[in-house]
PDB file with one MODEL, atoms N, CA, C and O in Angstrom:
MODEL        1
ATOM      1  N   MET A   1       0.842  -1.175   0.000  1.00  0.00           N
ATOM      2  CA  MET A   1       0.000   0.000   0.000  1.00  0.00           C
ATOM      3  C   MET A   1       0.889   1.240   0.000  1.00  0.00           C
ATOM      4  O   MET A   1       1.939   1.282   0.641  1.00  0.00           O
ATOM      5  N   PHE A   2       0.436   2.237  -0.733  1.00  0.00           N
ATOM      6  CA  PHE A   2       1.183   3.482  -0.834  1.00  0.00           C
ATOM      7  C   PHE A   2       0.855   4.402   0.334  1.00  0.00           C
ATOM      8  O   PHE A   2      -0.278   4.446   0.812  1.00  0.00           O
ATOM      9  N   LYS A   3       1.864   5.132   0.781  1.00  0.00           N
ATOM     10  CA  LYS A   3       1.687   6.103   1.856  1.00  0.00           C
ATOM     11  C   LYS A   3       1.873   7.494   1.275  1.00  0.00           C
ATOM     12  O   LYS A   3       2.806   7.736   0.510  1.00  0.00           O
ATOM     13  N   GLU A   4       0.982   8.408   1.643  1.00  0.00           N
ATOM     14  CA  GLU A   4       1.055   9.770   1.131  1.00  0.00           C
ATOM     15  C   GLU A   4       2.283  10.474   1.680  1.00  0.00           C
ATOM     16  O   GLU A   4       2.549  10.445   2.881  1.00  0.00           O
ATOM     17  N   LEU A   5       3.023  11.104   0.789  1.00  0.00           N
ATOM     18  CA  LEU A   5       4.220  11.832   1.170  1.00  0.00           C
ATOM     19  C   LEU A   5       3.954  13.337   1.190  1.00  0.00           C
ATOM     20  O   LEU A   5       4.344  14.025   2.134  1.00  0.00           O
ATOM     21  N   LEU A   6       3.296  13.845   0.158  1.00  0.00           N
ATOM     22  CA  LEU A   6       3.007  15.275   0.084  1.00  0.00           C
ATOM     23  C   LEU A   6       1.920  15.547  -0.945  1.00  0.00           C
ATOM     24  O   LEU A   6       1.596  14.694  -1.771  1.00  0.00           O
ATOM     25  N   SER A   7       1.368  16.746  -0.880  1.00  0.00           N
ATOM     26  CA  SER A   7       0.364  17.191  -1.848  1.00  0.00           C
ATOM     27  C   SER A   7       1.026  18.069  -2.885  1.00  0.00           C
ATOM     28  O   SER A   7       1.968  18.801  -2.584  1.00  0.00           O
ATOM     29  N   ILE A   8       0.526  17.992  -4.117  1.00  0.00           N
ATOM     30  CA  ILE A   8       1.020  18.838  -5.196  1.00  0.00           C
ATOM     31  C   ILE A   8      -0.107  19.752  -5.651  1.00  0.00           C
ATOM     32  O   ILE A   8      -1.267  19.538  -5.300  1.00  0.00           O
ATOM     33  N   THR A   9       0.232  20.761  -6.425  1.00  0.00           N
ATOM     34  CA  THR A   9      -0.772  21.723  -6.876  1.00  0.00           C
ATOM     35  C   THR A   9      -1.649  21.115  -7.967  1.00  0.00           C
ATOM     36  O   THR A   9      -1.296  20.107  -8.578  1.00  0.00           O
ATOM     37  N   ASP A  10      -2.789  21.741  -8.196  1.00  0.00           N
ATOM     38  CA  ASP A  10      -3.673  21.310  -9.282  1.00  0.00           C
ATOM     39  C   ASP A  10      -2.942  21.336 -10.617  1.00  0.00           C
ATOM     40  O   ASP A  10      -3.091  20.422 -11.427  1.00  0.00           O
ATOM     41  N   GLU A  11      -2.150  22.386 -10.847  1.00  0.00           N
ATOM     42  CA  GLU A  11      -1.420  22.523 -12.103  1.00  0.00           C
ATOM     43  C   GLU A  11      -0.386  21.412 -12.277  1.00  0.00           C
ATOM     44  O   GLU A  11      -0.228  20.875 -13.373  1.00  0.00           O
ATOM     45  N   GLU A  12       0.312  21.071 -11.209  1.00  0.00           N
ATOM     46  CA  GLU A  12       1.297  19.992 -11.277  1.00  0.00           C
ATOM     47  C   GLU A  12       0.612  18.654 -11.565  1.00  0.00           C
ATOM     48  O   GLU A  12       1.102  17.857 -12.364  1.00  0.00           O
ATOM     49  N   ALA A  13      -0.514  18.418 -10.912  1.00  0.00           N
ATOM     50  CA  ALA A  13      -1.247  17.169 -11.119  1.00  0.00           C
ATOM     51  C   ALA A  13      -1.779  17.081 -12.546  1.00  0.00           C
ATOM     52  O   ALA A  13      -1.711  16.023 -13.171  1.00  0.00           O
ATOM     53  N   GLU A  14      -2.301  18.173 -13.055  1.00  0.00           N
ATOM     54  CA  GLU A  14      -2.848  18.185 -14.421  1.00  0.00           C
ATOM     55  C   GLU A  14      -1.726  17.989 -15.441  1.00  0.00           C
ATOM     56  O   GLU A  14      -1.890  17.258 -16.418  1.00  0.00           O
ATOM     57  N   HIS A  15      -0.603  18.635 -15.213  1.00  0.00           N
ATOM     58  CA  HIS A  15       0.533  18.509 -16.131  1.00  0.00           C
ATOM     59  C   HIS A  15       1.013  17.060 -16.217  1.00  0.00           C
ATOM     60  O   HIS A  15       1.198  16.534 -17.314  1.00  0.00           O
ATOM     61  N   VAL A  16       1.211  16.426 -15.088  1.00  0.00           N
ATOM     62  CA  VAL A  16       1.709  15.051 -15.110  1.00  0.00           C
ATOM     63  C   VAL A  16       0.631  14.083 -15.596  1.00  0.00           C
ATOM     64  O   VAL A  16       0.957  13.068 -16.212  1.00  0.00           O
ATOM     65  N   ARG A  17      -0.640  14.374 -15.334  1.00  0.00           N
ATOM     66  CA  ARG A  17      -1.724  13.521 -15.845  1.00  0.00           C
ATOM     67  C   ARG A  17      -1.693  13.490 -17.371  1.00  0.00           C
ATOM     68  O   ARG A  17      -1.844  12.433 -17.983  1.00  0.00           O
ATOM     69  N   ILE A  18      -1.496  14.655 -17.974  1.00  0.00           N
ATOM     70  CA  ILE A  18      -1.429  14.735 -19.434  1.00  0.00           C
ATOM     71  C   ILE A  18      -0.230  13.956 -19.962  1.00  0.00           C
ATOM     72  O   ILE A  18      -0.346  13.246 -20.961  1.00  0.00           O
ATOM     73  N   LEU A  19       0.923  14.083 -19.300  1.00  0.00           N
ATOM     74  CA  LEU A  19       2.113  13.348 -19.729  1.00  0.00           C
ATOM     75  C   LEU A  19       1.902  11.838 -19.633  1.00  0.00           C
ATOM     76  O   LEU A  19       2.298  11.093 -20.529  1.00  0.00           O
ATOM     77  N   ILE A  20       1.280  11.395 -18.550  1.00  0.00           N
ATOM     78  CA  ILE A  20       1.022   9.954 -18.373  1.00  0.00           C
ATOM     79  C   ILE A  20       0.062   9.459 -19.448  1.00  0.00           C
ATOM     80  O   ILE A  20       0.272   8.389 -20.018  1.00  0.00           O
ATOM     81  N   GLU A  21      -0.985  10.224 -19.730  1.00  0.00           N
ATOM     82  CA  GLU A  21      -1.941   9.828 -20.772  1.00  0.00           C
ATOM     83  C   GLU A  21      -1.280   9.771 -22.146  1.00  0.00           C
ATOM     84  O   GLU A  21      -1.571   8.873 -22.937  1.00  0.00           O
ATOM     85  N   LYS A  22      -0.393  10.724 -22.436  1.00  0.00           N
ATOM     86  CA  LYS A  22       0.332  10.707 -23.711  1.00  0.00           C
ATOM     87  C   LYS A  22       1.210   9.466 -23.814  1.00  0.00           C
ATOM     88  O   LYS A  22       1.240   8.801 -24.850  1.00  0.00           O
ATOM     89  N   GLN A  23       1.927   9.158 -22.729  1.00  0.00           N
ATOM     90  CA  GLN A  23       2.778   7.964 -22.744  1.00  0.00           C
ATOM     91  C   GLN A  23       1.947   6.714 -23.031  1.00  0.00           C
ATOM     92  O   GLN A  23       2.323   5.895 -23.869  1.00  0.00           O
ATOM     93  N   ASN A  24       0.827   6.571 -22.341  1.00  0.00           N
ATOM     94  CA  ASN A  24      -0.030   5.396 -22.538  1.00  0.00           C
ATOM     95  C   ASN A  24      -0.578   5.334 -23.961  1.00  0.00           C
ATOM     96  O   ASN A  24      -0.604   4.266 -24.573  1.00  0.00           O
ATOM     97  N   ALA A  25      -1.014   6.474 -24.487  1.00  0.00           N
ATOM     98  CA  ALA A  25      -1.549   6.510 -25.852  1.00  0.00           C
ATOM     99  C   ALA A  25      -0.474   6.147 -26.866  1.00  0.00           C
ATOM    100  O   ALA A  25      -0.735   5.410 -27.817  1.00  0.00           O
ATOM    101  N   LEU A  26       0.727   6.659 -26.667  1.00  0.00           N
ATOM    102  CA  LEU A  26       1.808   6.358 -27.608  1.00  0.00           C
ATOM    103  C   LEU A  26       2.254   4.898 -27.513  1.00  0.00           C
ATOM    104  O   LEU A  26       2.613   4.299 -28.526  1.00  0.00           O
ATOM    105  N   ARG A  27       2.236   4.326 -26.321  1.00  0.00           N
ATOM    106  CA  ARG A  27       2.537   2.887 -26.184  1.00  0.00           C
ATOM    107  C   ARG A  27       1.522   2.059 -26.973  1.00  0.00           C
ATOM    108  O   ARG A  27       1.887   1.130 -27.693  1.00  0.00           O
ATOM    109  N   ASN A  28       0.242   2.410 -26.826  1.00  0.00           N
ATOM    110  CA  ASN A  28      -0.809   1.688 -27.545  1.00  0.00           C
ATOM    111  C   ASN A  28      -0.707   1.898 -29.046  1.00  0.00           C
ATOM    112  O   ASN A  28      -0.904   0.958 -29.815  1.00  0.00           O
ATOM    113  N   LEU A  29      -0.403   3.113 -29.471  1.00  0.00           N
ATOM    114  CA  LEU A  29      -0.244   3.393 -30.899  1.00  0.00           C
ATOM    115  C   LEU A  29       0.905   2.590 -31.481  1.00  0.00           C
ATOM    116  O   LEU A  29       0.803   2.087 -32.600  1.00  0.00           O
ATOM    117  N   LYS A  30       1.987   2.462 -30.745  1.00  0.00           N
ATOM    118  CA  LYS A  30       3.130   1.679 -31.212  1.00  0.00           C
ATOM    119  C   LYS A  30       2.734   0.224 -31.447  1.00  0.00           C
ATOM    120  O   LYS A  30       3.155  -0.382 -32.432  1.00  0.00           O
ATOM    121  N   ILE A  31       1.933  -0.336 -30.556  1.00  0.00           N
ATOM    122  CA  ILE A  31       1.467  -1.717 -30.714  1.00  0.00           C
ATOM    123  C   ILE A  31       0.647  -1.851 -31.991  1.00  0.00           C
ATOM    124  O   ILE A  31       0.821  -2.808 -32.745  1.00  0.00           O
ATOM    125  N   VAL A  32      -0.236  -0.905 -32.232  1.00  0.00           N
ATOM    126  CA  VAL A  32      -1.061  -0.927 -33.439  1.00  0.00           C
ATOM    127  C   VAL A  32      -0.184  -0.802 -34.681  1.00  0.00           C
ATOM    128  O   VAL A  32      -0.359  -1.545 -35.647  1.00  0.00           O
ATOM    129  N   LEU A  33       0.751   0.129 -34.657  1.00  0.00           N
ATOM    130  CA  LEU A  33       1.614   0.347 -35.821  1.00  0.00           C
ATOM    131  C   LEU A  33       2.501  -0.853 -36.116  1.00  0.00           C
ATOM    132  O   LEU A  33       2.766  -1.160 -37.278  1.00  0.00           O
ATOM    133  N   GLU A  34       2.957  -1.524 -35.082  1.00  0.00           N
ATOM    134  CA  GLU A  34       3.811  -2.698 -35.291  1.00  0.00           C
ATOM    135  C   GLU A  34       3.064  -3.812 -36.021  1.00  0.00           C
ATOM    136  O   GLU A  34       3.682  -4.631 -36.701  1.00  0.00           O
ATOM    137  N   ASN A  35       1.754  -3.845 -35.884  1.00  0.00           N
ATOM    138  CA  ASN A  35       0.951  -4.875 -36.536  1.00  0.00           C
ATOM    139  C   ASN A  35       0.329  -4.406 -37.840  1.00  0.00           C
ATOM    140  O   ASN A  35      -0.455  -5.132 -38.452  1.00  0.00           O
ATOM    141  N   LEU A  36       0.670  -3.205 -38.266  1.00  0.00           N
ATOM    142  CA  LEU A  36       0.111  -2.613 -39.470  1.00  0.00           C
ATOM    143  C   LEU A  36       0.869  -3.084 -40.699  1.00  0.00           C
ATOM    144  O   LEU A  36       2.098  -3.152 -40.683  1.00  0.00           O
ATOM    145  N   ASN A  37       0.149  -3.409 -41.760  1.00  0.00           N
ATOM    146  CA  ASN A  37       0.753  -3.755 -43.042  1.00  0.00           C
ATOM    147  C   ASN A  37       0.542  -2.582 -43.987  1.00  0.00           C
ATOM    148  O   ASN A  37      -0.462  -2.507 -44.695  1.00  0.00           O
ATOM    149  N   SER A  38       1.508  -1.666 -43.985  1.00  0.00           N
ATOM    150  CA  SER A  38       1.383  -0.461 -44.787  1.00  0.00           C
ATOM    151  C   SER A  38       2.769   0.041 -45.161  1.00  0.00           C
ATOM    152  O   SER A  38       3.740  -0.177 -44.437  1.00  0.00           O
ATOM    153  N   ASN A  39       2.847   0.719 -46.308  1.00  0.00           N
ATOM    154  CA  ASN A  39       4.134   1.278 -46.715  1.00  0.00           C
ATOM    155  C   ASN A  39       4.507   2.487 -45.862  1.00  0.00           C
ATOM    156  O   ASN A  39       5.656   2.927 -45.906  1.00  0.00           O
ATOM    157  N   LYS A  40       3.581   3.032 -45.094  1.00  0.00           N
ATOM    158  CA  LYS A  40       3.845   4.161 -44.206  1.00  0.00           C
ATOM    159  C   LYS A  40       4.189   3.714 -42.787  1.00  0.00           C
ATOM    160  O   LYS A  40       4.462   4.538 -41.914  1.00  0.00           O
ATOM    161  N   LYS A  41       4.171   2.415 -42.570  1.00  0.00           N
ATOM    162  CA  LYS A  41       4.387   1.873 -41.223  1.00  0.00           C
ATOM    163  C   LYS A  41       5.676   2.382 -40.590  1.00  0.00           C
ATOM    164  O   LYS A  41       5.660   2.869 -39.460  1.00  0.00           O
ATOM    165  N   ASP A  42       6.798   2.273 -41.311  1.00  0.00           N
ATOM    166  CA  ASP A  42       8.089   2.654 -40.744  1.00  0.00           C
ATOM    167  C   ASP A  42       8.133   4.137 -40.391  1.00  0.00           C
ATOM    168  O   ASP A  42       8.669   4.511 -39.347  1.00  0.00           O
ATOM    169  N   THR A  43       7.574   4.980 -41.251  1.00  0.00           N
ATOM    170  CA  THR A  43       7.554   6.422 -40.991  1.00  0.00           C
ATOM    171  C   THR A  43       6.704   6.734 -39.771  1.00  0.00           C
ATOM    172  O   THR A  43       7.114   7.506 -38.905  1.00  0.00           O
ATOM    173  N   LEU A  44       5.528   6.138 -39.702  1.00  0.00           N
ATOM    174  CA  LEU A  44       4.639   6.378 -38.569  1.00  0.00           C
ATOM    175  C   LEU A  44       5.234   5.844 -37.270  1.00  0.00           C
ATOM    176  O   LEU A  44       5.152   6.490 -36.226  1.00  0.00           O
ATOM    177  N   LEU A  45       5.827   4.667 -37.347  1.00  0.00           N
ATOM    178  CA  LEU A  45       6.432   4.062 -36.154  1.00  0.00           C
ATOM    179  C   LEU A  45       7.592   4.918 -35.650  1.00  0.00           C
ATOM    180  O   LEU A  45       7.756   5.091 -34.442  1.00  0.00           O
ATOM    181  N   LYS A  46       8.389   5.449 -36.561  1.00  0.00           N
ATOM    182  CA  LYS A  46       9.508   6.304 -36.171  1.00  0.00           C
ATOM    183  C   LYS A  46       9.006   7.586 -35.488  1.00  0.00           C
ATOM    184  O   LYS A  46       9.557   8.004 -34.470  1.00  0.00           O
ATOM    185  N   LYS A  47       7.964   8.203 -36.049  1.00  0.00           N
ATOM    186  CA  LYS A  47       7.394   9.407 -35.444  1.00  0.00           C
ATOM    187  C   LYS A  47       6.815   9.100 -34.063  1.00  0.00           C
ATOM    188  O   LYS A  47       6.964   9.890 -33.130  1.00  0.00           O
ATOM    189  N   CYS A  48       6.161   7.962 -33.941  1.00  0.00           N
ATOM    190  CA  CYS A  48       5.581   7.550 -32.661  1.00  0.00           C
ATOM    191  C   CYS A  48       6.680   7.372 -31.621  1.00  0.00           C
ATOM    192  O   CYS A  48       6.550   7.849 -30.494  1.00  0.00           O
ATOM    193  N   GLU A  49       7.751   6.696 -31.986  1.00  0.00           N
ATOM    194  CA  GLU A  49       8.853   6.460 -31.057  1.00  0.00           C
ATOM    195  C   GLU A  49       9.536   7.770 -30.667  1.00  0.00           C
ATOM    196  O   GLU A  49       9.913   7.947 -29.508  1.00  0.00           O
ATOM    197  N   GLN A  50       9.699   8.681 -31.614  1.00  0.00           N
ATOM    198  CA  GLN A  50      10.294   9.984 -31.305  1.00  0.00           C
ATOM    199  C   GLN A  50       9.422  10.757 -30.324  1.00  0.00           C
ATOM    200  O   GLN A  50       9.930  11.344 -29.369  1.00  0.00           O
ATOM    201  N   GLU A  51       8.124  10.759 -30.554  1.00  0.00           N
ATOM    202  CA  GLU A  51       7.210  11.474 -29.670  1.00  0.00           C
ATOM    203  C   GLU A  51       7.187  10.827 -28.280  1.00  0.00           C
ATOM    204  O   GLU A  51       7.157  11.522 -27.265  1.00  0.00           O
ATOM    205  N   TYR A  52       7.202   9.493 -28.247  1.00  0.00           N
ATOM    206  CA  TYR A  52       7.228   8.791 -26.971  1.00  0.00           C
ATOM    207  C   TYR A  52       8.492   9.163 -26.183  1.00  0.00           C
ATOM    208  O   TYR A  52       8.424   9.425 -24.982  1.00  0.00           O
ATOM    209  N   ASN A  53       9.632   9.184 -26.857  1.00  0.00           N
ATOM    210  CA  ASN A  53      10.884   9.548 -26.188  1.00  0.00           C
ATOM    211  C   ASN A  53      10.830  10.977 -25.664  1.00  0.00           C
ATOM    212  O   ASN A  53      11.321  11.253 -24.569  1.00  0.00           O
ATOM    213  N   ALA A  54      10.241  11.882 -26.429  1.00  0.00           N
ATOM    214  CA  ALA A  54      10.119  13.279 -26.000  1.00  0.00           C
ATOM    215  C   ALA A  54       9.219  13.390 -24.770  1.00  0.00           C
ATOM    216  O   ALA A  54       9.543  14.107 -23.823  1.00  0.00           O
ATOM    217  N   VAL A  55       8.087  12.678 -24.786  1.00  0.00           N
ATOM    218  CA  VAL A  55       7.157  12.716 -23.653  1.00  0.00           C
ATOM    219  C   VAL A  55       7.792  12.068 -22.421  1.00  0.00           C
ATOM    220  O   VAL A  55       7.615  12.554 -21.304  1.00  0.00           O
ATOM    221  N   SER A  56       8.518  10.992 -22.617  1.00  0.00           N
ATOM    222  CA  SER A  56       9.207  10.340 -21.497  1.00  0.00           C
ATOM    223  C   SER A  56      10.236  11.270 -20.877  1.00  0.00           C
ATOM    224  O   SER A  56      10.400  11.288 -19.657  1.00  0.00           O
ATOM    225  N   CYS A  57      10.922  12.035 -21.692  1.00  0.00           N
ATOM    226  CA  CYS A  57      11.890  13.011 -21.195  1.00  0.00           C
ATOM    227  C   CYS A  57      11.169  14.105 -20.399  1.00  0.00           C
ATOM    228  O   CYS A  57      11.647  14.519 -19.343  1.00  0.00           O
ATOM    229  N   GLN A  58      10.035  14.567 -20.897  1.00  0.00           N
ATOM    230  CA  GLN A  58       9.246  15.570 -20.181  1.00  0.00           C
ATOM    231  C   GLN A  58       8.774  15.023 -18.834  1.00  0.00           C
ATOM    232  O   GLN A  58       8.771  15.736 -17.831  1.00  0.00           O
ATOM    233  N   TYR A  59       8.379  13.757 -18.824  1.00  0.00           N
ATOM    234  CA  TYR A  59       7.922  13.106 -17.591  1.00  0.00           C
ATOM    235  C   TYR A  59       9.070  13.027 -16.580  1.00  0.00           C
ATOM    236  O   TYR A  59       8.877  13.323 -15.400  1.00  0.00           O
ATOM    237  N   GLN A  60      10.257  12.632 -17.033  1.00  0.00           N
ATOM    238  CA  GLN A  60      11.418  12.581 -16.142  1.00  0.00           C
ATOM    239  C   GLN A  60      11.765  13.970 -15.616  1.00  0.00           C
ATOM    240  O   GLN A  60      12.101  14.130 -14.442  1.00  0.00           O
ATOM    241  N   ASN A  61      11.681  14.967 -16.483  1.00  0.00           N
ATOM    242  CA  ASN A  61      11.951  16.342 -16.058  1.00  0.00           C
ATOM    243  C   ASN A  61      10.920  16.818 -15.039  1.00  0.00           C
ATOM    244  O   ASN A  61      11.254  17.557 -14.113  1.00  0.00           O
ATOM    245  N   TRP A  62       9.672  16.395 -15.207  1.00  0.00           N
ATOM    246  CA  TRP A  62       8.638  16.755 -14.235  1.00  0.00           C
ATOM    247  C   TRP A  62       9.038  16.228 -12.859  1.00  0.00           C
ATOM    248  O   TRP A  62       8.964  16.953 -11.866  1.00  0.00           O
ATOM    249  N   TRP A  63       9.464  14.960 -12.802  1.00  0.00           N
ATOM    250  CA  TRP A  63       9.885  14.376 -11.529  1.00  0.00           C
ATOM    251  C   TRP A  63      11.069  15.130 -10.941  1.00  0.00           C
ATOM    252  O   TRP A  63      11.118  15.364  -9.733  1.00  0.00           O
ATOM    253  N   LEU A  64      12.022  15.511 -11.785  1.00  0.00           N
ATOM    254  CA  LEU A  64      13.181  16.261 -11.295  1.00  0.00           C
ATOM    255  C   LEU A  64      12.754  17.606 -10.706  1.00  0.00           C
ATOM    256  O   LEU A  64      13.247  18.020  -9.657  1.00  0.00           O
ATOM    257  N   GLU A  65      11.838  18.278 -11.388  1.00  0.00           N
ATOM    258  CA  GLU A  65      11.332  19.565 -10.892  1.00  0.00           C
ATOM    259  C   GLU A  65      10.592  19.394  -9.562  1.00  0.00           C
ATOM    260  O   GLU A  65      10.772  20.193  -8.643  1.00  0.00           O
ATOM    261  N   ILE A  66       9.767  18.362  -9.460  1.00  0.00           N
ATOM    262  CA  ILE A  66       9.018  18.091  -8.230  1.00  0.00           C
ATOM    263  C   ILE A  66       9.986  17.740  -7.102  1.00  0.00           C
ATOM    264  O   ILE A  66       9.839  18.224  -5.980  1.00  0.00           O
ATOM    265  N   ALA A  67      10.971  16.900  -7.402  1.00  0.00           N
ATOM    266  CA  ALA A  67      11.953  16.517  -6.387  1.00  0.00           C
ATOM    267  C   ALA A  67      12.723  17.737  -5.894  1.00  0.00           C
ATOM    268  O   ALA A  67      12.999  17.865  -4.701  1.00  0.00           O
ATOM    269  N   ASP A  68      13.067  18.626  -6.813  1.00  0.00           N
ATOM    270  CA  ASP A  68      13.787  19.843  -6.428  1.00  0.00           C
ATOM    271  C   ASP A  68      12.879  20.784  -5.628  1.00  0.00           C
ATOM    272  O   ASP A  68      13.287  21.306  -4.591  1.00  0.00           O
ATOM    273  N   LYS A  69      11.667  20.998  -6.103  1.00  0.00           N
ATOM    274  CA  LYS A  69      10.740  21.922  -5.445  1.00  0.00           C
ATOM    275  C   LYS A  69      10.397  21.482  -4.021  1.00  0.00           C
ATOM    276  O   LYS A  69      10.336  22.303  -3.105  1.00  0.00           O
ATOM    277  N   TYR A  70      10.174  20.175  -3.848  1.00  0.00           N
ATOM    278  CA  TYR A  70       9.732  19.662  -2.552  1.00  0.00           C
ATOM    279  C   TYR A  70      10.865  18.993  -1.761  1.00  0.00           C
ATOM    280  O   TYR A  70      10.618  18.346  -0.743  1.00  0.00           O
ATOM    281  N   ASN A  71      12.094  19.150  -2.231  1.00  0.00           N
ATOM    282  CA  ASN A  71      13.272  18.595  -1.554  1.00  0.00           C
ATOM    283  C   ASN A  71      13.135  17.104  -1.274  1.00  0.00           C
ATOM    284  O   ASN A  71      13.347  16.657  -0.147  1.00  0.00           O
ATOM    285  N   LEU A  72      12.786  16.347  -2.289  1.00  0.00           N
ATOM    286  CA  LEU A  72      12.627  14.896  -2.148  1.00  0.00           C
ATOM    287  C   LEU A  72      13.964  14.204  -2.343  1.00  0.00           C
ATOM    288  O   LEU A  72      14.673  14.466  -3.315  1.00  0.00           O
ATOM    289  N   ASP A  73      14.300  13.334  -1.429  1.00  0.00           N
ATOM    290  CA  ASP A  73      15.522  12.542  -1.532  1.00  0.00           C
ATOM    291  C   ASP A  73      15.232  11.115  -1.983  1.00  0.00           C
ATOM    292  O   ASP A  73      16.148  10.351  -2.288  1.00  0.00           O
ATOM    293  N   THR A  74      13.965  10.768  -2.020  1.00  0.00           N
ATOM    294  CA  THR A  74      13.572   9.405  -2.365  1.00  0.00           C
ATOM    295  C   THR A  74      13.760   9.160  -3.850  1.00  0.00           C
ATOM    296  O   THR A  74      13.488  10.032  -4.675  1.00  0.00           O
ATOM    297  N   ASP A  75      14.219   7.983  -4.176  1.00  0.00           N
ATOM    298  CA  ASP A  75      14.393   7.575  -5.568  1.00  0.00           C
ATOM    299  C   ASP A  75      13.053   7.645  -6.287  1.00  0.00           C
ATOM    300  O   ASP A  75      12.038   7.170  -5.777  1.00  0.00           O
ATOM    301  N   GLU A  76      13.060   8.243  -7.477  1.00  0.00           N
ATOM    302  CA  GLU A  76      11.835   8.401  -8.270  1.00  0.00           C
ATOM    303  C   GLU A  76      11.111   7.072  -8.478  1.00  0.00           C
ATOM    304  O   GLU A  76       9.882   7.045  -8.536  1.00  0.00           O
ATOM    305  N   LYS A  77      11.848   5.982  -8.589  1.00  0.00           N
ATOM    306  CA  LYS A  77      11.238   4.678  -8.832  1.00  0.00           C
ATOM    307  C   LYS A  77      10.413   4.200  -7.644  1.00  0.00           C
ATOM    308  O   LYS A  77       9.558   3.327  -7.796  1.00  0.00           O
ATOM    309  N   GLU A  78      10.656   4.755  -6.481  1.00  0.00           N
ATOM    310  CA  GLU A  78       9.912   4.388  -5.285  1.00  0.00           C
ATOM    311  C   GLU A  78       8.670   5.255  -5.100  1.00  0.00           C
ATOM    312  O   GLU A  78       7.838   4.985  -4.234  1.00  0.00           O
ATOM    313  N   LEU A  79       8.551   6.309  -5.931  1.00  0.00           N
ATOM    314  CA  LEU A  79       7.453   7.257  -5.784  1.00  0.00           C
ATOM    315  C   LEU A  79       6.342   6.981  -6.781  1.00  0.00           C
ATOM    316  O   LEU A  79       6.556   6.385  -7.836  1.00  0.00           O
ATOM    317  N   PHE A  80       5.164   7.427  -6.421  1.00  0.00           N
ATOM    318  CA  PHE A  80       3.974   7.271  -7.246  1.00  0.00           C
ATOM    319  C   PHE A  80       3.195   8.573  -7.161  1.00  0.00           C
ATOM    320  O   PHE A  80       3.043   9.140  -6.079  1.00  0.00           O
ATOM    321  N   VAL A  81       2.705   9.046  -8.296  1.00  0.00           N
ATOM    322  CA  VAL A  81       1.893  10.255  -8.280  1.00  0.00           C
ATOM    323  C   VAL A  81       0.431   9.855  -8.486  1.00  0.00           C
ATOM    324  O   VAL A  81       0.100   9.119  -9.416  1.00  0.00           O
ATOM    325  N   ASP A  82      -0.419  10.341  -7.619  1.00  0.00           N
ATOM    326  CA  ASP A  82      -1.864  10.152  -7.739  1.00  0.00           C
ATOM    327  C   ASP A  82      -2.428  11.482  -8.213  1.00  0.00           C
ATOM    328  O   ASP A  82      -2.583  12.416  -7.426  1.00  0.00           O
ATOM    329  N   THR A  83      -2.735  11.564  -9.508  1.00  0.00           N
ATOM    330  CA  THR A  83      -3.177  12.840 -10.075  1.00  0.00           C
ATOM    331  C   THR A  83      -4.582  13.216  -9.617  1.00  0.00           C
ATOM    332  O   THR A  83      -4.926  14.398  -9.601  1.00  0.00           O
ATOM    333  N   THR A  84      -5.387  12.249  -9.251  1.00  0.00           N
ATOM    334  CA  THR A  84      -6.734  12.545  -8.772  1.00  0.00           C
ATOM    335  C   THR A  84      -6.695  13.158  -7.377  1.00  0.00           C
ATOM    336  O   THR A  84      -7.358  14.160  -7.110  1.00  0.00           O
ATOM    337  N   ALA A  85      -5.918  12.551  -6.498  1.00  0.00           N
ATOM    338  CA  ALA A  85      -5.794  13.050  -5.121  1.00  0.00           C
ATOM    339  C   ALA A  85      -4.756  14.167  -5.014  1.00  0.00           C
ATOM    340  O   ALA A  85      -4.643  14.821  -3.978  1.00  0.00           O
ATOM    341  N   ARG A  86      -3.992  14.381  -6.102  1.00  0.00           N
ATOM    342  CA  ARG A  86      -2.941  15.393  -6.134  1.00  0.00           C
ATOM    343  C   ARG A  86      -1.899  15.151  -5.042  1.00  0.00           C
ATOM    344  O   ARG A  86      -1.535  16.058  -4.293  1.00  0.00           O
ATOM    345  N   THR A  87      -1.433  13.910  -4.972  1.00  0.00           N
ATOM    346  CA  THR A  87      -0.448  13.547  -3.961  1.00  0.00           C
ATOM    347  C   THR A  87       0.713  12.770  -4.580  1.00  0.00           C
ATOM    348  O   THR A  87       0.572  12.112  -5.611  1.00  0.00           O
ATOM    349  N   ILE A  88       1.857  12.870  -3.920  1.00  0.00           N
ATOM    350  CA  ILE A  88       3.002  12.026  -4.208  1.00  0.00           C
ATOM    351  C   ILE A  88       3.034  11.004  -3.074  1.00  0.00           C
ATOM    352  O   ILE A  88       2.984  11.356  -1.895  1.00  0.00           O
ATOM    353  N   CYS A  89       3.118   9.744  -3.455  1.00  0.00           N
ATOM    354  CA  CYS A  89       3.120   8.662  -2.469  1.00  0.00           C
ATOM    355  C   CYS A  89       4.389   7.841  -2.634  1.00  0.00           C
ATOM    356  O   CYS A  89       5.089   7.946  -3.641  1.00  0.00           O
ATOM    357  N   PHE A  90       4.670   7.026  -1.631  1.00  0.00           N
ATOM    358  CA  PHE A  90       5.790   6.108  -1.722  1.00  0.00           C
ATOM    359  C   PHE A  90       5.359   4.734  -1.227  1.00  0.00           C
ATOM    360  O   PHE A  90       4.385   4.587  -0.490  1.00  0.00           O
ATOM    361  N   ASN A  91       6.101   3.761  -1.649  1.00  0.00           N
ATOM    362  CA  ASN A  91       5.784   2.378  -1.325  1.00  0.00           C
ATOM    363  C   ASN A  91       6.400   1.993  -0.006  1.00  0.00           C
ATOM    364  O   ASN A  91       6.243   0.857   0.441  1.00  0.00           O
TER     365      ASN A  91
ENDMDL
END
């Protein structure tokens, strides 16, 4: 069970919620594209992977900003963000 560590602002929660949704959508799109039989497959797959990498970088930067703002020493992998409750939790 996760334990609440701190609360984040509405803006921070909304920002990371959008990043998480983009990551999930791009993961699903990649699965669809990998099974596509089309001459545009490689181009679309490359664009999808580039966008996924960009969003993943933004997500990592979000964590770095949150860790800096709230002076978190905990490893990011141990943390969980609950965008609905607007909290950072740890395991």
